[in-house]
VEXDREN-2710 file (C-alpha; in Angstrom, 1 decimal):
% VEXDREN-2710
k/r/px/py/pz
1/MET/-99.4/-2.4/-130.4
2/PHE/-99.7/-1.0/-126.7
3/PHE/-101.7/-2.2/-123.1
4/LYS/-103.0/-0.1/-120.9
5/GLY/-103.8/-1.5/-117.2
6/ALA/-102.4/-2.4/-113.5
7/PRO/-100.2/-3.8/-113.0
8/PHE/-98.5/-3.4/-117.0
9/ASN/-96.5/-0.1/-117.3
10/PHE/-95.8/-0.5/-120.3
11/VAL/-94.9/3.7/-122.1
12/GLU/-97.2/4.4/-124.7
13/GLY/-96.3/3.8/-128.2
14/THR/-93.4/1.3/-127.5
15/TYR/-94.1/-2.6/-128.1
16/PRO/-93.4/-4.6/-125.8
17/ASP/-91.6/-8.7/-125.6
18/PHE/-94.5/-11.3/-127.2
19/PRO/-96.2/-13.3/-125.9
20/VAL/-97.1/-10.9/-123.0
21/ILE/-97.4/-13.3/-119.6
22/ILE/-99.9/-12.5/-117.4
23/PRO/-98.8/-13.7/-114.1
24/PRO/-101.3/-15.9/-111.7
25/GLY/-103.5/-14.0/-109.5
26/LYS/-103.4/-10.7/-111.8
27/THR/-106.4/-8.9/-113.7
28/ILE/-105.8/-6.6/-116.5
29/ASP/-108.8/-3.9/-116.9
30/ASN/-108.3/-2.6/-120.5
31/ILE/-105.9/-4.2/-123.2
32/TYR/-105.9/-1.4/-126.0
33/LEU/-104.3/-2.3/-129.4
34/GLU/-103.4/0.1/-131.8
35/PHE/-102.4/-0.4/-135.7
36/ASN/-99.0/1.2/-137.1
37/PRO/-99.5/0.0/-140.6
38/LYS/-97.5/0.9/-143.7
39/THR/-100.1/0.6/-145.7
40/SER/-103.5/1.6/-145.4
41/GLY/-107.4/0.1/-145.8
42/LYS/-108.3/-3.4/-143.7
43/GLN/-105.5/-5.1/-142.0
44/THR/-105.6/-8.3/-139.8
45/GLY/-102.9/-9.9/-137.0
46/GLN/-102.6/-11.7/-134.1
47/PHE/-102.6/-11.1/-130.6
48/PHE/-101.4/-13.9/-128.4
49/ILE/-102.5/-14.1/-124.5
50/VAL/-100.7/-16.8/-121.6
51/THR/-102.8/-17.5/-118.7
52/GLY/-100.6/-20.0/-116.7
53/THR/-99.5/-22.9/-119.6
54/VAL/-102.2/-22.4/-121.6
55/THR/-101.5/-19.6/-125.0
56/HIS/-104.8/-17.2/-126.2
57/ASN/-104.4/-16.2/-129.3
58/PHE/-107.4/-13.3/-131.2
59/ASP/-107.3/-12.8/-135.0
60/LEU/-107.6/-9.2/-135.5
61/VAL/-109.2/-6.9/-138.1
62/GLY/-108.9/-3.0/-138.2
63/ILE/-108.9/-0.2/-140.6
64/GLY/-105.2/1.2/-141.3
65/LEU/-105.3/5.2/-140.8
66/TRP/-103.0/6.9/-141.9
67/VAL/-101.4/9.9/-139.7
68/LEU/-100.4/13.3/-140.2
69/THR/-99.4/15.2/-137.5
70/ILE/-99.4/19.1/-138.0
71/SER/-97.7/21.4/-136.3
72/VAL/-97.4/25.1/-135.7
73/PRO/-94.0/26.6/-134.2
74/ALA/-94.5/29.0/-131.1
75/ALA/-93.0/31.8/-132.5
76/GLY/-90.3/33.0/-135.4
77/ASP/-92.2/33.6/-139.4
78/ASP/-94.1/29.7/-139.5
79/SER/-95.7/31.1/-136.2
80/ASN/-97.6/33.4/-138.1
81/CYS/-100.7/31.2/-139.3
82/THR/-103.1/29.0/-137.7
83/ILE/-104.5/25.7/-139.4
84/VAL/-108.2/26.2/-139.9
85/SER/-108.1/22.3/-141.9
86/PRO/-108.4/19.1/-140.6
87/GLY/-108.7/20.8/-137.8
88/THR/-107.8/23.7/-135.6
89/VAL/-103.6/23.8/-135.2
90/ASN/-102.9/27.1/-132.7
91/PRO/-98.9/28.6/-132.8
92/GLY/-97.5/26.7/-130.6
93/GLU/-99.8/22.8/-131.0
94/THR/-98.7/20.0/-132.6
95/LYS/-102.1/17.8/-133.6
96/GLU/-102.4/14.6/-134.8
97/PHE/-105.6/14.1/-137.8
98/THR/-106.2/10.3/-139.1
99/SER/-107.8/9.2/-142.6
100/ASP/-108.2/6.5/-143.8
101/THR/-107.8/6.9/-146.8
102/GLY/-104.8/8.8/-146.4
103/ILE/-106.5/12.0/-148.6
104/PHE/-106.6/15.8/-145.9
105/ALA/-108.1/18.4/-147.0
106/LEU/-105.3/21.6/-146.0
107/LYS/-105.8/25.2/-145.5
108/CYS/-104.4/28.0/-143.0
109/THR/-104.6/31.4/-142.6
110/LEU/-102.8/34.5/-142.2
111/GLY/-101.3/36.9/-140.0
112/PHE/-101.5/40.9/-141.5
113/LEU/-98.8/41.0/-143.7
114/TYR/-97.8/38.0/-143.7
115/GLU/-97.4/35.4/-147.5
116/PHE/-97.5/31.6/-147.6
117/ALA/-94.9/29.7/-148.9
118/GLN/-95.5/26.8/-148.7
119/TRP/-96.6/23.3/-146.9
120/THR/-92.8/21.8/-145.9
121/VAL/-92.3/18.3/-145.1
122/ASP/-90.7/17.6/-141.7
123/GLY/-88.5/14.6/-141.5
124/THR/-88.2/11.5/-144.0
125/PRO/-91.8/9.6/-144.2
126/ASP/-91.3/6.7/-145.9
127/VAL/-93.0/7.3/-149.1
128/ALA/-93.5/11.0/-150.2
129/PRO/-96.7/13.1/-150.1
130/VAL/-98.3/14.0/-152.5
131/PHE/-100.1/17.6/-152.8
132/ASP/-102.5/19.1/-155.2
133/ASN/-100.6/22.6/-154.8
134/VAL/-97.8/22.6/-152.0
135/ASN/-97.0/26.5/-153.1
136/ALA/-101.5/26.7/-152.2
137/LYS/-102.9/28.0/-148.2
138/GLU/-105.4/26.4/-149.5
139/THR/-104.8/23.0/-150.6
140/THR/-105.1/18.9/-150.7
141/VAL/-102.6/16.2/-149.8
142/THR/-102.8/12.5/-150.8
143/LEU/-100.9/10.2/-147.7
144/LYS/-98.9/6.9/-148.2
145/SER/-97.3/6.3/-145.0
146/HIS/-97.7/9.1/-141.6
147/THR/-96.0/12.2/-142.6
148/SER/-95.5/15.1/-140.4
149/ILE/-96.0/19.2/-142.0
150/HIS/-95.7/22.3/-141.6
151/ALA/-96.6/25.8/-142.9
152/THR/-93.8/28.1/-143.9
153/ILE/-94.5/31.2/-144.2
154/ASN/-92.6/34.1/-145.1
155/ASN/-92.4/37.3/-144.2
156/PRO/-92.1/40.4/-148.0
157/PHE/-91.7/42.9/-146.0
158/VAL/-88.8/45.3/-143.7
159/ARG/-91.0/47.0/-141.2
160/VAL/-90.2/50.4/-139.9
161/PRO/-89.3/50.7/-137.1
162/ASP/-89.6/47.9/-135.4
163/ASN/-86.6/46.1/-137.9
164/GLN/-85.7/49.5/-138.9
165/ALA/-85.5/52.2/-137.8
166/ASP/-84.5/54.0/-140.3
167/ILE/-86.4/54.8/-144.0
168/ASN/-83.1/54.6/-146.4
169/THR/-81.4/51.7/-144.1
170/ALA/-84.8/49.6/-144.3
171/ILE/-84.6/50.7/-148.3
172/SER/-81.6/49.0/-148.7
173/THR/-82.2/46.2/-146.9
174/ALA/-85.5/44.9/-148.4
175/ASN/-83.6/46.0/-151.8
176/SER/-80.9/43.2/-150.7
177/THR/-83.7/40.6/-149.4
178/GLY/-86.1/41.5/-152.5
179/LYS/-88.7/42.6/-149.8
180/SER/-91.0/45.8/-149.7
181/VAL/-90.9/48.8/-146.7
182/VAL/-93.6/49.0/-144.7
183/ILE/-93.5/52.4/-142.1
184/ARG/-96.0/52.4/-139.2
185/ALA/-97.9/55.5/-138.6
186/GLY/-95.8/58.2/-136.1
187/THR/-94.0/61.6/-137.5
188/TYR/-90.0/60.7/-139.0
189/ASN/-88.1/63.6/-139.0
190/VAL/-86.0/63.1/-141.8
191/THR/-82.3/64.4/-142.4
192/GLY/-80.9/63.3/-145.5
193/ASP/-82.7/62.4/-148.9
194/ILE/-84.2/59.4/-149.2
195/ASN/-83.2/57.8/-152.0
196/LEU/-85.6/54.8/-153.4
197/LEU/-84.1/51.6/-155.4
198/ALA/-85.9/49.1/-158.5
199/GLY/-87.7/46.5/-156.8
200/VAL/-89.0/48.8/-153.4
201/SER/-92.0/49.5/-152.8
202/VAL/-93.0/51.8/-150.0
203/TYR/-96.1/52.0/-147.8
204/GLY/-97.7/54.3/-144.5
205/GLY/-100.7/54.1/-143.5
206/TYR/-100.6/50.5/-140.8
207/ASN/-101.5/51.0/-137.0
208/THR/-98.8/50.7/-134.9
209/GLY/-99.8/47.3/-133.9
210/TRP/-99.5/46.3/-137.6
211/SER/-103.1/44.7/-137.8
212/SER/-104.8/47.0/-140.4
213/ARG/-104.5/50.0/-142.4
214/ASN/-106.2/52.6/-143.5
215/TYR/-105.0/55.5/-146.3
216/LYS/-107.0/56.0/-149.4
217/THR/-108.3/59.6/-148.5
218/PRO/-107.1/62.6/-147.0
219/SER/-108.9/61.8/-143.0
220/ASP/-107.8/58.2/-143.8
221/ARG/-103.7/59.5/-143.1
222/THR/-104.6/62.4/-141.1
223/ASN/-105.9/60.1/-138.4
224/SER/-104.0/59.5/-135.6
225/THR/-104.1/55.7/-135.5
226/TYR/-102.8/55.2/-138.7
227/ALA/-101.4/58.8/-140.3
228/THR/-97.7/57.6/-141.5
229/ILE/-95.7/61.3/-141.9
230/ILE/-92.5/61.8/-143.2
231/ASN/-91.2/65.6/-142.1
232/PHE/-88.2/67.1/-143.8
233/THR/-86.3/69.3/-141.4
234/ASP/-83.6/70.4/-143.7
235/THR/-83.3/70.8/-147.5
236/SER/-83.8/67.1/-148.5
237/SER/-86.6/65.2/-150.7
238/ILE/-88.1/61.9/-151.5
239/LYS/-85.7/61.0/-155.0
240/SER/-87.0/58.4/-157.7
241/GLY/-83.8/57.8/-160.3
242/SER/-82.4/55.8/-163.3
243/GLY/-83.7/52.2/-163.1
244/ILE/-86.2/52.4/-161.2
245/ASP/-90.0/51.2/-163.2
246/ASN/-93.6/50.9/-162.5
247/ASP/-93.5/47.9/-160.0
248/VAL/-92.1/50.7/-157.6
249/SER/-95.3/52.5/-155.6
250/PHE/-95.1/55.5/-152.8
251/GLU/-97.4/55.6/-151.2
252/GLY/-100.2/56.0/-147.9
253/PHE/-98.2/59.2/-146.3
254/THR/-98.6/62.9/-145.6
255/ILE/-95.0/64.1/-146.7
256/GLN/-93.8/67.7/-145.5
257/ARG/-90.8/70.1/-144.9
258/SER/-90.7/71.3/-141.8
259/ALA/-88.9/74.8/-142.8
260/ALA/-89.3/76.6/-146.3
261/SER/-86.2/75.3/-149.0
262/THR/-86.1/76.0/-152.4
263/VAL/-86.1/72.0/-153.0
264/PRO/-89.2/70.3/-153.8
265/LEU/-90.4/67.6/-151.8
266/ILE/-90.6/65.0/-154.0
267/SER/-87.3/64.8/-157.2
268/LEU/-88.3/62.6/-160.1
269/THR/-85.6/62.0/-162.5
270/SER/-83.6/60.2/-165.3
271/ASP/-86.8/59.0/-166.6
272/THR/-87.8/57.2/-163.4
273/LYS/-91.7/55.4/-163.8
274/ALA/-92.5/55.0/-160.0
275/VAL/-95.9/55.3/-158.6
276/PHE/-97.0/58.1/-156.0
277/ARG/-100.4/57.6/-155.2
278/TYR/-102.4/58.0/-152.3
279/ASN/-100.0/60.8/-150.6
280/THR/-101.0/64.5/-149.4
281/ILE/-97.8/66.7/-150.3
282/SER/-97.6/69.9/-148.6
283/GLY/-95.0/72.2/-149.8
284/ASN/-93.3/75.2/-147.8
285/GLY/-91.5/77.8/-149.6
286/SER/-90.5/77.8/-153.6
287/GLY/-89.8/74.1/-153.9
288/ALA/-92.0/72.5/-156.1
289/GLY/-94.0/69.8/-154.1
290/ILE/-93.3/67.6/-156.6
291/LYS/-90.1/68.1/-159.7
292/TYR/-90.7/65.5/-163.1
293/ASP/-86.8/66.4/-164.5
294/GLY/-86.5/64.4/-167.7
295/ALA/-88.9/61.3/-166.0
296/SER/-93.3/60.0/-166.4
297/ALA/-93.6/58.7/-163.2
298/LEU/-97.0/58.3/-162.4
299/LEU/-98.5/60.4/-160.1
300/THR/-102.8/59.0/-159.0
301/ASN/-104.8/59.8/-156.4
302/ASN/-102.7/62.5/-154.2
303/VAL/-103.3/65.9/-152.3
304/ILE/-100.8/68.3/-152.9
305/THR/-100.0/71.8/-152.4
306/GLY/-97.4/74.4/-153.1
307/GLY/-95.9/76.6/-150.7
308/THR/-94.9/79.8/-151.9
309/GLY/-95.1/78.4/-155.9
310/ALA/-95.9/75.4/-157.1
311/ALA/-97.5/72.4/-156.3
312/VAL/-96.9/70.2/-159.3
313/PHE/-93.6/71.3/-161.8
314/VAL/-93.1/69.0/-164.9
315/THR/-90.1/70.3/-166.7
316/ASN/-86.7/68.8/-169.4
317/LEU/-88.9/66.2/-171.3
318/SER/-90.8/65.0/-169.1
319/SER/-94.5/62.4/-169.8
320/PRO/-96.1/61.4/-167.2
321/ARG/-99.2/60.9/-166.0
322/VAL/-101.0/63.1/-163.8
323/GLU/-104.6/61.7/-163.1
324/ASN/-106.9/62.2/-160.4
325/ASN/-105.5/64.0/-157.9
326/GLU/-106.5/67.6/-156.3
327/ILE/-103.8/70.2/-156.3
328/THR/-103.6/73.8/-155.8
329/GLY/-100.3/76.2/-155.5
330/GLY/-99.1/77.6/-153.5
331/SER/-99.7/81.1/-151.3
332/ASN/-97.6/84.1/-151.7
333/SER/-98.2/87.1/-150.6
334/VAL/-94.9/89.1/-152.0
335/ASP/-95.3/91.7/-155.2
336/TYR/-95.1/90.1/-158.6
337/LYS/-94.9/86.4/-157.5
338/LEU/-96.4/83.4/-159.4
339/THR/-98.4/80.2/-158.2
340/TYR/-99.1/77.5/-159.7
341/GLY/-101.2/74.5/-160.1
342/ILE/-99.0/72.4/-162.2
343/LYS/-95.8/74.4/-163.7
344/VAL/-94.9/72.6/-167.7
345/SER/-91.9/73.3/-169.0
346/GLU/-89.4/72.4/-171.4
347/LYS/-90.3/70.5/-174.3
348/SER/-92.4/68.7/-171.5
349/SER/-95.7/66.3/-172.5
350/PRO/-97.5/65.5/-169.8
351/VAL/-101.4/64.3/-169.9
352/ILE/-103.1/65.7/-167.2
353/TYR/-106.7/64.2/-166.1
354/LYS/-109.3/63.8/-164.3
355/ASN/-107.8/66.3/-161.3
356/THR/-109.5/69.3/-160.1
357/ILE/-106.7/71.9/-159.9
358/SER/-106.2/75.8/-158.5
359/GLY/-103.9/78.0/-159.2
360/GLY/-103.1/79.1/-156.0
361/THR/-103.5/82.0/-154.2
362/SER/-100.8/85.2/-155.4
363/SER/-102.2/88.1/-153.5
364/GLY/-99.3/91.1/-153.6
365/LYS/-99.5/93.4/-156.1
366/GLY/-98.9/91.7/-160.1
367/GLY/-99.0/88.5/-158.4
368/HIS/-99.9/85.9/-161.0
369/ALA/-102.0/82.1/-160.5
370/TYR/-102.5/79.3/-162.9
371/GLY/-104.2/76.4/-163.2
372/VAL/-102.4/75.1/-165.3
373/PHE/-99.3/76.6/-166.7
374/SER/-97.4/75.6/-170.2
375/ASP/-94.6/77.5/-171.6
376/PHE/-92.9/77.2/-175.1
377/GLU/-92.7/73.8/-177.0
378/CYS/-94.7/72.1/-174.2
379/SER/-97.7/69.9/-175.7
380/PRO/-99.5/69.0/-172.4
381/THR/-102.9/67.1/-173.3
382/ILE/-105.4/68.2/-170.6
383/VAL/-109.0/66.0/-170.7
384/GLY/-112.0/66.0/-167.9
385/ASN/-110.2/67.8/-165.1
386/THR/-111.9/71.0/-162.9
387/ILE/-109.4/73.9/-163.0
388/ASN/-109.7/77.0/-161.4
389/GLY/-107.5/79.7/-161.6
390/GLY/-106.9/80.5/-157.7
391/SER/-106.7/84.0/-156.6
392/ALA/-104.3/87.2/-157.3
393/ALA/-106.3/90.2/-155.0
394/GLY/-103.9/92.3/-155.2
395/ASP/-103.4/95.3/-157.8
396/ASN/-102.4/94.5/-161.1
397/GLY/-103.5/90.8/-160.0
398/GLU/-104.3/88.1/-162.5
399/THR/-105.4/84.6/-162.8
400/TYR/-105.8/81.8/-165.9
401/GLY/-107.1/78.7/-165.3
402/VAL/-105.1/77.7/-168.6
403/TYR/-101.8/79.4/-169.7
404/LEU/-100.7/78.0/-172.9
405/ILE/-97.7/79.4/-174.7
406/ASN/-97.3/78.0/-178.0
407/ASN/-94.6/77.9/-180.9
408/GLY/-95.9/75.6/-183.5
409/LYS/-96.4/72.0/-181.0
410/ARG/-99.3/70.7/-180.3
411/SER/-101.4/71.2/-176.8
412/GLU/-104.6/69.4/-176.3
413/GLU/-107.3/71.3/-173.5
414/HIS/-110.9/69.4/-173.8
415/THR/-113.2/68.1/-172.1
416/SER/-112.9/70.3/-168.9
417/GLU/-115.1/72.6/-166.5
418/LEU/-112.9/75.5/-166.3
419/GLN/-113.0/79.2/-164.2
420/SER/-110.9/82.0/-163.3
421/HIS/-111.8/84.6/-160.8
422/SER/-109.7/87.5/-159.9
423/PHE/-108.7/91.6/-160.5
424/ILE/-108.2/89.8/-164.4
425/SER/-109.3/86.1/-164.8
426/TYR/-109.2/84.4/-168.0
427/ALA/-110.3/80.4/-167.7
428/VAL/-108.2/80.0/-171.1
429/PHE/-105.4/82.5/-172.6
430/CYS/-103.5/81.0/-175.8
431/LEU/-100.4/82.6/-176.3
432/LYS/-99.1/81.8/-180.3
433/LYS/-96.0/82.7/-181.3
434/LYS/-96.4/81.3/-185.0
435/LYS/-99.4/82.1/-187.1
436/LYS/-99.9/78.8/-187.5
437/GLU/-102.6/77.1/-185.4
438/ASN/-101.9/74.3/-182.9
439/THR/-103.5/74.4/-179.5
440/SER/-107.2/72.4/-180.0
441/ILE/-109.4/73.5/-177.0
442/HIS/-112.8/71.5/-176.4
443/LEU/-114.6/73.0/-173.7
444/THR/-117.9/71.0/-171.2
445/HIS/-118.7/74.0/-169.8
446/PHE/-116.7/77.5/-169.9
447/THR/-117.1/80.3/-167.3
448/PRO/-114.8/83.5/-169.5
449/PRO/-112.8/85.6/-169.3
450/TYR/-114.5/89.0/-167.5
451/THR/-112.6/92.0/-165.6
452/ASP/-113.8/92.6/-162.3
453/TYR/-114.0/96.6/-160.9
END
């Protein structure tokens, strides 16, 4: 209980000695009584007033209310939420809520990029509360005594450049703390390889205020609000090697090189299974946009352009799935040079599915352009693509939609639209080293080879 009104100066929430004596000639405008029971429900008690030599006592009957105190810190990770039930509590606020049943519906909304961890009890209540699900941001809690709580919020990301300016350092930090890396819009001029690590995904496409993200379309990735550009200024590349599984994603970037190089922009080795999606990858020089070297990483929903050679190079027993990409071979004006949308070699067996592929442009004398080129002992599966051989307009130039060299391995191409238009052009060209027939061609649309003088 506590009391208010002249001439008393009791501090709210304190408990004065009893009985309370009103001096002669003094009056009290109001007396406020508050129950702070240890149990809820109906409560009884007595209140005494002494006037002169007379003591007046009053029987009290009321309902005991449980008090839930909820706070949201003004700073730190836990400040990145707003409580919306049982009432609104904003960052920096502490509020009390009451209930005669002790049951409260809890709900909080989170700041962008934050994760709810749990409801945390502050201090030690007389009896611990019971949560339906302490780890759910929307749940109920049943009080057995007065209780104070707050929401514990996780920050699952290392942010570039806010937390770490260097992308590799951010990846290492995330690897040691069980987090992922997010990179906001801007151009990041990089020297030295970017090395992916197990369990660490890297995401681009965030605005500078960390309040929104757009990255799935090529126009998103050129929008200055969201464009996250990794620009290699030397012969380095993004590397993904052993021990990296398909729980690692690299997505939402424009990846390019400011000077020509023989090194691929992305180098995938040692059976890495990382997922590369929603990127724009632009080669510069003879190095491929992406090179698979004994790897099986998923490549999906990217726009990939070669420099002067191959956009995608699959070699050394690689078996990736290349799906739903726009792939264009490089552009080369030097005589007798070759450009490739996808080049397959050294016993590799990729699945090439539902892509739009062009062989690029080889405009010099004797230039060749290939939509898909498959070398000896390879067994690609090519399904549901639109493939164009590209352009080879120089003297004796040749283009090929699909070029298969077969020596006993099985290659399949079916349900694709194949086109090739140049001086000498082939929609499908199969070169067999052995008599045995192991190449299967099934087309829904076929533009035959022709000579155009």
